N, C-alpha and C positions, 0 to 999 in steps of 0.2 A: 263779189268783185265786179268792178266796172271796167270794161275795156273801152278806151276812147278811140283806139285805132288798131286795125288789124292788117293794114296794107304793107307795113314794113316788116323786115325780117325779125326785128325786135322792137318792142315799144317801150319807151320811157314814160308813156302816158297811161300807165296802169296804176290803179289805186284800189285799196280796199276801204270800205266804209264800215265803221262800227255800227251796231244796231242803234246805239244812242244817236249817232249822226243821221242815220236813215230816218229815225223817228222825228228828230228835230226838223229835218227837211220836209217831211210829210205834214207835220203840224203847222209849219210856217206856210206851206202852200195852201193848206186847208183854210187857215185864217185869212190869207190874202184873197182866196176865192170867195170866202164868206163876206169879207169886207167889200169886195168889188161889186157883189150883187149880180144877179142873173143877166142884167142888161150889159154888163161890161166883161163878162167871161170871155167872149170871143176876142175882144181887144187884148185882154190880159194874156190869153194863150198865144196870140200873135206876137206880142212883145217878148214873151218867154222864148218862143221859137226863134225870133230874130236875134235875141241876145245869145242864144245857144249857137246859132249859125256863125255869128261874129267870133265867139270864143273858139269854136272849132277851126275856123279859118286862121286865127292867130296861132293856135297850136300847130296846125299843119305847116305854117310858114316857119315857126320856131323849130319844128322837127327837121324840116328841110335844111335850115341854116346849121343846125347842130351836126347833121350828117355831112354837110359840105365842109365844116370846120374839121370834123373827124378825118375826112379824106385828106385834107391838107396836112394835118398833123401826122397822119400815117405815112404820107409821102415824103416827109422831111428825112434827110439822111441821118442815120444813126451813128453816133460816135461815143466816146467815153463820157462826154458831158451830157449827152442826150440818149440814154439807154432805151 
């Protein structure tokens, strides 16, 4: 299981990967590294790290927005039409 965030009381960014998915990711990365060649490994890793950083930042912002919306919805008055 991969946990993408542990700072919130509950995380919606939790996922489980099947062994087949893990293998597919590993094979893809190995092929990409093999194709890149030793002279481009550092650049390849740098690009992966940068893309990972951007994805994490987008997820952090989405999570913050979701919790803000949840707070707004929870603060709405309850009535017969909005139980």
